C-alpha positions in Angstrom: 4.1 -16.4 11.4 3.4 -17.1 7.8 4.0 -15.3 4.5 2.5 -15.3 1.1 4.3 -16.1 -2.2 2.8 -14.5 -5.3 4.0 -13.5 -8.7 2.4 -10.6 -10.4 3.3 -9.2 -13.8 2.5 -5.8 -15.1 3.7 -6.1 -18.7 7.0 -8.1 -18.3 7.8 -7.1 -14.7 7.4 -9.7 -12.0 5.6 -9.1 -8.7 6.7 -11.3 -5.8 5.9 -11.4 -2.1 7.4 -9.5 0.7 6.6 -9.7 4.4 6.0 -6.6 6.5 6.1 -6.7 10.2 3.9 -5.0 12.8 2.3 -5.5 16.2 -1.4 -6.2 16.8 -3.6 -9.2 16.3 -4.3 -11.3 13.2 -4.8 -14.7 11.9 -4.6 -16.2 8.5 -2.7 -18.8 6.5 -0.5 -19.3 3.6 -1.2 -18.7 -0.1 0.7 -20.4 -2.9 -1.4 -19.1 -5.9 0.2 -17.1 -8.7 -1.3 -14.3 -10.6 -0.2 -11.7 -13.2 -0.3 -7.9 -12.9 1.4 -4.6 -14.1 4.9 -2.9 -13.5 5.9 0.4 -12.0 8.1 3.3 -12.3 6.4 5.3 -9.6 6.0 9.0 -9.2 3.9 10.7 -6.6 2.1 14.0 -7.2 -0.6 14.2 -4.6 -1.3 17.7 -3.1 -1.2 18.3 0.6 -4.6 18.9 2.3 -6.0 20.1 5.5 -7.3 17.6 8.0 -9.7 18.5 10.9 -11.2 16.7 13.8 -8.1 14.9 14.9 -8.0 12.4 17.7 -5.1 11.1 19.8 -3.6 7.9 18.5 -3.1 5.0 20.9 0.5 4.4 22.0 2.4 1.9 19.9 5.9 0.6 19.5 8.8 0.3 17.3 12.4 -0.5 17.3 14.8 1.4 15.0 12.4 4.4 14.9 13.2 7.1 12.5 12.6 10.8 13.1 9.7 12.1 11.0 10.1 15.4 9.1 7.5 18.2 9.5 4.9 18.4 6.7 2.8 21.0 5.1 -0.5 19.3 5.9 -2.4 21.4 8.5 -4.5 19.8 11.2 -6.5 21.0 14.1 -6.1 19.7 17.7 -3.0 17.8 16.8 -1.6 15.1 19.0 1.6 13.2 18.7 1.3 9.4 18.8 3.6 7.8 21.3 5.6 4.7 20.5 6.5 1.8 22.7 6.0 -1.8 21.5 8.8 -3.6 19.8 8.2 -4.6 16.1 10.0 -7.0 13.9 12.1 -6.5 10.9 10.9 -7.1 7.3 11.4 -10.5 5.9 13.1 -10.8 2.5 10.9 -11.5 -0.6 10.8 -15.0 -1.9 12.4 -15.9 -5.2 10.0 -15.0 -8.1 8.1 -18.0 -9.5 6.9 -17.5 -13.0 4.7 -20.6 -13.3 1.1 -20.0 -14.1 -1.5 -21.0 -11.5 -4.9 -20.2 -10.0 -5.8 -16.6 -10.9 -7.6 -16.0 -7.6 -5.6 -15.0 -4.6 -6.3 -17.2 -1.6 -8.3 -15.8 1.2 -6.1 -14.7 4.1 -5.8 -11.7 6.4 -2.1 -11.8 5.9 -2.3 -10.2 2.5 -2.3 -6.5 3.0 -1.5 -4.9 -0.4 1.5 -4.1 -2.6 5.1 -2.9 -2.4 6.1 -0.8 -5.5 9.7 0.1 -6.1 10.3 3.8 -6.6 12.8 3.2 -9.4 10.7 0.6 -11.2 11.1 -3.2 -11.3 9.5 -6.0 -9.3 6.1 -5.2 -7.7 5.6 -7.3 -4.6 2.5 -8.4 -2.7 2.7 -7.4 1.0 2.0 -9.7 3.9 2.1 -9.1 7.6 4.4 -11.1 9.7 3.1 -11.1 13.2 0.2 -8.9 14.4 -1.1 -5.8 12.6 -0.6 -2.4 14.1 -2.6 0.5 12.8 0.0 3.1 13.6 3.5 1.7 13.0 4.8 -0.3 10.0 8.2 -2.0 10.0 9.7 -1.9 6.5 13.3 -2.0 5.1 14.7 -2.3 8.6 12.9 0.8 9.8 9.8 1.5 12.0 7.6 4.0 10.2 4.9 6.0 11.9 2.0 5.7 9.5 0.7 9.0 10.8 3.9 11.0 11.4 4.6 12.5 14.7 2.9 15.8 15.2 0.2 15.1 12.7 -3.4 14.3 13.3 -5.9 12.5 11.2 -9.6 13.1 10.6 -11.2 11.4 7.6 -8.1 11.4 5.3 -4.5 12.6 5.8 -2.6 13.6 2.7 1.0 14.7 2.9 3.5 15.3 0.0 6.1 17.6 1.6 9.3 17.5 3.6 10.3 14.2 2.1 7.2 12.4 3.4 4.3 11.0 1.3 1.1 9.8 2.9 -2.5 9.3 1.7 -4.0 7.4 4.6 -7.2 7.2 6.5 -7.5 9.1 9.8 -9.2 8.3 13.1 -12.7 7.8 11.6 -12.0 4.1 11.3 -11.7 2.0 14.5 -10.4 -1.3 13.0 -8.9 -0.5 9.6 -5.9 1.1 8.1 -5.5 1.8 4.4 -3.2 4.1 2.4 0.0 4.9 0.5 3.1 5.3 2.6 6.7 6.3 1.8 9.4 8.8 2.7 13.0 9.6 2.0 15.2 6.7 2.9 12.7 4.0 1.7 13.1 2.3 -1.6 9.4 1.5 -2.1 5.9 2.8 -2.0 3.8 0.8 0.4 0.1 0.6 -0.8 -1.6 -1.3 2.1 -5.0 -2.0 3.5 -5.5 -4.2 6.6 -7.2 -4.3 10.0 -7.4 -5.6 13.5 -10.3 -7.4 15.2 -11.5 -9.6 12.3 -15.3 -10.1 12.6 -16.3 -13.1 14.6 -20.1 -12.5 14.5 -20.7 -12.1 10.8 -24.4 -11.4 9.8 -26.1 -14.3 8.0 -29.1 -12.4 6.7 -30.0 -9.0 5.3 -27.8 -6.6 3.4 -25.8 -3.4 4.0 -24.1 -0.6 2.2 -20.5 0.2 2.9 -19.0 3.6 2.1 -15.3 4.6 2.3 -12.2 5.7 0.4 -8.9 4.3 -0.7 -5.9 4.9 -3.1 -5.9 3.9 -6.7 -2.6 3.4 -8.6 -2.5 3.3 -12.4 -0.3 3.8 -15.5 -1.1 7.3 -16.7 1.6 7.1 -19.4 3.0 3.9 -20.8 2.6 0.6 -19.0 4.2 1.5 -15.6 2.2 2.5 -12.6 3.2 6.1 -12.0 0.1 7.8 -10.6 -1.7 7.5 -7.2 -5.0 9.2 -6.4 -7.5 9.3 -3.6 -10.6 7.3 -4.5 -14.1 6.8 -3.2 -15.4 3.3 -2.5 -19.0 2.1 -2.2 -20.2 -1.5 -1.8 -23.4 -3.4 -1.5 -23.1 -6.5 0.6 -25.8 -9.2 0.8 -25.1 -11.4 3.8 -27.8 -13.9 2.9 -26.4 -14.8 -0.6 -22.8 -13.9 0.4 -22.3 -11.4 -2.4 -20.1 -8.3 -2.5 -20.6 -5.8 -5.3 -19.4 -2.2 -5.7 -17.1 0.3 -7.3 -14.0 2.5 -6.9 -14.4 6.0 -8.3 -12.1 9.1 -8.4 -12.5 11.3 -5.4 -12.2 14.5 -7.5 -14.5 13.3 -10.3 -11.7 13.1 -12.9 -11.2 9.8 -14.6 -8.4 7.4 -13.7 -6.8 7.8 -17.1 -9.5 6.4 -19.4 -11.4 4.7 -16.6 -14.3 6.3 -14.8 -14.9 3.6 -12.3 -13.4 0.2 -11.2 -16.1 -2.4 -10.6 -15.4 -5.0 -7.9 -17.3 -8.3 -7.4 -16.6 -11.1 -4.9 -18.2 -13.9 -2.8 -18.1 -13.8 1.0 -16.5 -16.8 2.8 -16.6 -16.4 6.6 -15.4 -12.9 7.3 -13.4 -12.7 4.0 -14.3 -11.9 0.4 -12.6 -12.8 -2.8 -13.5 -12.6 -6.5 -12.7 -11.5 -10.0 -14.8 -9.5 -12.5 -15.3 -10.3 -16.2 -12.9 -7.4 -16.9 -10.2 -9.1 -14.9 -10.2 -7.1 -11.7 -9.4 -9.3 -8.8 -10.4 -8.2 -5.2 -9.7 -9.7 -1.8 -10.4 -8.4 1.6 -12.0 -9.0 5.1 -14.6 -7.6 7.5 -13.5 -6.2 10.8 -15.2 -5.1 14.0 -18.5 -6.1 15.7 -21.2 -7.3 13.2 -18.9 -6.6 10.2 -18.8 -2.8 11.0 -15.8 -2.2 8.7 -14.0 -3.8 5.8 -10.6 -3.5 4.1 -9.3 -4.9 0.9 -7.2 -4.6 -2.3 -7.7 -5.1 -6.0 -5.6 -5.5 -9.1 -6.0 -5.8 -12.9 -3.1 -6.9 -14.9 -4.5 -6.1 -18.3 -5.5 -2.6 -17.4 -2.4 -1.9 -15.4 -4.0 -0.7 -12.2 -4.2 -1.7 -8.5 -5.5 -0.2 -5.3 -6.5 -0.5 -1.7 -9.7 0.6 0.2 -11.5 0.7 3.5 -15.2 1.2 4.1 -17.7 1.4 7.0 -21.2 0.0 7.3 -23.9 2.7 6.9 
């Protein structure tokens, strides 16, 4: 099991690395690069929504499970995911390193997003210790059902009631999980995007369009990240020249503060992609499933004080 050590700075606040734990399958390596990014005093104001076309979640496991509260999000054909596979505890974050270094995050499927303190302070990059699980996340000594018991998930599940916050993808994806996760008793927001079944038969010719969604976090007032919103994601991937281009846009059509769209650009290396735009937005991610059927990734821009995660499917 390996972990990543990063330093991010949003303004003057450091962002270090923290290891999450889950069960599933993954590979990857270590990353010793350092980058800078924004701070956070996070507040969540997402409305609850209705989710239809739910499907039953596979059984999963977790030690130290916590009982989930009921929510106000309505679903049809709801099923309760069962739990039964032990998961590990979260490793402690490494000591922040303020040295400058390579501004590109190394390619690794272990990097899965960001941990953002609710009360402000150090933002941390998240890594997975062990194998990813799409339904259970072990954080802060607790096993958290990503989709709470009794809830279903179609395209997107949004909950902001009964002490639970979720903006996560539903059962539409087969290999990918993305979203914003927290609830009472947790000290942080977990903004994550990761997958299972990394692609082993990557296309080497042709191109494809990927469409999906994600969560965008930004500083709506001041320099601290305090707002999280559902986003749309669309990417054009050229497998022949190994290019990845696309954008993140607001799901409701209203700008992210003063930004209408976040442009992403990367180069593909194996089943991973990594790159940085001229505007300073850094993206990293991976393809999952047969023939690169899905992808998941994250991005961050220190100067503009935003970050986010996304998942998308080949059209």
